[in-house]
C-alpha angles and dihedrals in degrees: 000000000000092000132069116253090254098036113157122215136184112196112178102308096336119102114206130185129190138006095282093054091045089053093050090047093053093047089053092047096049092045089065105030111073131187088014114194118184135190120182130183126195108243100180141338140189133166106320099352136082131183120202138181119213147172130197135186124213142143132224128233091269090059096254111146127213142184111211119206122198157145129226134193117200128190122194131208123232088265092057098253120129110256099174138025127181116187129182114188137176125193120216118191114234137174119255088245091058095061113124100182094079105155118122127253119317133034123344110273114251089239095052111106119256126226096278093049090050090051094245 
């Protein structure tokens, strides 16, 4: 419900339109990316647009670990719902022992360092 009915997304090379397609996309994503840990930082903002940089760590069902690096641009409607999202993301294989996002389940704790503090 955070997106307009006709919200448009580009995620990597996939083009998605509307809440139903967004929901299906997120279900597919979360069915293959396990122990997902995400850190985002605002890069810039103005009026109804925000740019963020992010990294997240996860593993697949075969036990392969990754750190995904990306940038997102968001545009919001007058009602505050996201109407457009553009995401460019690259996955880098890592070893499990190289994970940096080490908090437990749930959101990142407030005292856990951000990307800049981690040198990323």
